[in-house]
N, C-alpha and C positions, 0 to 999 in steps of 0.2 A: 598413284603416280608419284615418282620420286620428287622430293623437294628438300631444300635446305633452308635453315632459319638462322640468320645472324642478327636479326632485329625484328623479326616477325614474318619472314617470308614463307613460312608454312601456314601460319595462322591467318595472315592477311588474305591470301587467295582462297583459303577455306571459307572465310567469312563472306567474301563477295561472290563466291560460286556455290554456296549452299552445301559445303562439304565439312567433314571432320578433319581438323588439323591439329595433330599432336606434336608439340615441341618437346623433345625428350630432355632428360637431365644431362648435364655436361658429363661425358664419360659413359653414358648408357649404351650408345651405339658407337663402336670404334670408328674413328676416321683414319686409322692407320692400316697398313704402313704407308706413311706419306710425310710430306713436309708441312710444317706449320701447326703441329699439334699443340705446341706450347704457346705459340703466338696467336693463333687463330681460335682462341678458346671461346669466343663469343658465339660461334656458329656450330650447329649440329646438322646431321644428315638423317632424314627420315622420309616421310611421305604425307600426302593428303589422301583420304579415303572417303568412301560413301557412308560407312557405318563404323560404330565403335567396335563391333566384332572384327572388322577387317584391320583396324588399327592395332587391336590387341594381338591378333594372329600374326601380323607382320612383325610386331615388336618381339614376340616370342622367337621368331626366326632370326631377327637382326641383333638383338641385345647380346652384350657380352664383350669381353676384352680380348684384344690381341696382345701377344707378347710384347712387353715394353711400353704399353700404353701409360702415359703420365698421369692420367686421371681415370679412375674406374668407379662407376656408381655402384652402390650396394645391391646385391642380388635381391629380387623380390621374394616374398615368403612362399608364393605359389606361382605357377605360370600365369601370365596375364590373361589368357583366354579363360582360365578357371575363375579369375576374379569376377568376371561378368555374371557368373551363375549365383552369386551371393550378394545380398545387400550389405553395404557398409554400415558401421555403427552410426549412431547419431553424431553428426558433425557440427562443429562451430564454424560458421561461414561469415566472413566480412563482406559487406556489400559496398562497392565503390562505383558510383555512377557519375562522378564528376572527374574531370581531367586532373592529373597530378598538379597540385599547387593552384588549381583553377586557372591554369595557364591558357586554356582555350575552351570554347563552348563544345558540349557534346550534343550531337543531333538528337532531337526528341525521340526518333525511332530507335536509336541505340539505347537510350535511357529506358524506353518502354520495353525493349527486348530484355534488358538486364533485370528490370523489376519483375517482369513475367517469370524469368528463370528463378528469381528469389522466391516468388510465391510457390512455384513448383517444388523447390527444395523444401520449403516449409511444409507443404502438403505431404512430402515424403518423410517427414519427421525430423528434419534438420533444423538447427537453430540459426537464424540469419539476423544479423544486426549491422547497422551502418557503421563501418569501421574499415580502416586500411592502415598499412604501415606508415608511421609518420615520416620515415626516411624517403618514402615514395615522392614526397613533396619537395625534396631537395633539388633546386634548379641546377646545382653544380654537376649533377650526374650526367646531364646532357653533354656538357663540354668534355667530360672525361670519356664518355662513349664515343663522341666524334673524333677525339684525338687518337684513340686506339684504333678505331675503324679506319681512319685515314692512313695510319702507319701500316696496317694490315693490307689495305688496298695497294699501296706502293710496293710492298713486298710481293704480293701476288702478281702484279703486273711484271715485275722483274723476273719472277719464277717462270711465268708463261713465256716471256721473251727468251729465257735460256732454253726452255723446252723446244721452242720454235727455231732457235738458232739465229735470232735477230733481236735488235732493240725495238720494243714496241713504242709507238708514238700516239699522239692524241687522236689519230685517225683509226686506231685499232679498238678503242673502247668508247663507251658513252661519255659525253662531255662532263656530266656530273661526277662520274667515276674518276675521270682524269683530274678534275678539280680537287676532289677529296684526296686523291693520291698525292697530288702536288702539295697540298697542305700537310700531308703526312710526312713528306720528305723534309719539311722544314722543322719537324719535331726532333729535338736532340735525344740521344740515348737516355740521358738522365731524366728529361721530361717524360719520356715514354715510361720509364720505370716508375716515376712518381705517379703517373696516371694509373698504371696497373695497381700500385699500392692503394691509391685512393679508391679505386673500384672495389678492391677486396674489403677495405674498411666499410664502404657503403653497403656491400653485400652482407657483412656481419650485422650491421644495423638493421637491415631488412629482415634477416633471419630471426632476430629476436621476437618479431611479431608472431612468427609461427611457433617458436619454441616456448615462448612465455618467459617472464623474468620474475625473480623473487617469489617463487611459489605460485604465481598466477598462471592459469592455464592459457596457452597460446591458441591461435586459430588453426584450423585444419585446412581451410581453403579461402582464397580471395576470389570474389566474383566481380568482374568488370565487363563493360562492353569490350568486344574484340577491337573495334575501331571507333573512331570519333564520329564517323559518318557512314550512311549506307553506301552501296556501290556508286561510283561517280562515272561520268561519261569518259570515253576514251579521249586522250589528249589533255585531260585536266592538269596533269603534272608537267606538261611540256610547254616551254616558251622559247622559241628560237632566239629571242633577243636577251634572255636572262637565264644563264646556266643554273643559278641558284634558286630559281623559282620553284623547281620540283622539291628541293630540300625544305624550303620554307613551307610549302604547301603540305608536305608530308608530316610536319610536326603536329598539325591539328588532326590529320587523318589517322595517325598511328601513335597516340599518346600513351597507350597502355602496354604494347607488346615488347619494346626493347628491354624493359626491366628484367624479365626472366632470362634474357641472354646475358645480362650483366651479372646476375646472381648465380646462373647455372641451374635454376629451378625448372621443373617440368610445368608445362601449361598446355591447355587445350582449347580450341575454338569449336563450338557446337552450333549447328544451324537451327536454332530454336525459334526464330522469328522471321516473319515476312512482312514487308511494307505493304500498304494498301494497293500499290501498283505492282506487287508481285516480286519485288527484289529481296533476296535473302540477306539477313542480318545475323551475324554470329555473336554469341556470348562467350566469355573468356573465363576460365577457371585456372588458378595457379595453386600448386601444392608445394609443400616443403621439399627440399632437395631429396631426390631418390624415390619419391612417392607417386610414380606413375600408376601403381596399383590402385591408389586412392582415387586419382583422377579418372581412370577407366571405370572403376566401380560406380562412381557417382554419374559419370557420363552414360553408362548403360542404364542406370535407373531413370535418368531424364529421357533417354531415347524410348524406353518402354512407356513412360508416362505421357510423352508428347512426341510421337514418332514423326519423322520427317521424310521417310523414304518415298512417299508419294508426291512430295512437293517438287514442282519443276517450274522455274521461271520461264516466261515467254522468251523464245529465241530471237524475236524481232520486235522492235518498238512499234 
């Protein structure tokens, strides 16, 4: 099924629905020809799938540049479907089961899922250690992300209004979207450019954890929970008397996913765990920029070692 991801919206539904959710590298799948390619760089277009095989096959079909694309991810060494037939080399994996900066508690089932995946990776021959990029704990990244997201929301609302031939109002979009777009309209052009520059600086600091510094080997993958909690009841994020309630609640629900949108790195959610009452819980792997081949190769290994095809949560409580 088609999905887009500007802060986790491929990986979040994958986690709560027991699916595979691959967020591709910035520029891996062209979003052109269209508007917003230089301003809407947080978001990618791809899909949720039932299997790693389907994600790889679809990426083989969708990956590639269109003429004039401002960002183009490096081509893979072999087709993605072929990656699944060979085991990756021994990888260095950082395990992060706490929220960035310990800003919020992570549900025990999400921690359990991540630690289970770590043991699986070790059993496959990979080296796992508790580690994550120090820059991940920087609280300023959230403000930068919110500022850019709000400006983009305002721009998109205006673009849809032009396409429809009328000015859109707060009756046309969800209240939280209108609120964030309104905040975005209050951001000056200079403030927006400053935010984009701060985002790039933060992304470089994050990248050093993967590349290594001063001769030290970097990490190949970061392993985290996909979400801070298992699936929640419908209506959890809605409060008719408080428009911001959903945003505040989302902070503890999705502490891990937005970082890959900010850096442009590929990430994947895999349905490797189920709660005692049968709800799916995803685990999250992040690779260096352009390394979807590594993500898919490891994901295929994990799928073979701990298959999920037969798992189906109950349809009714």
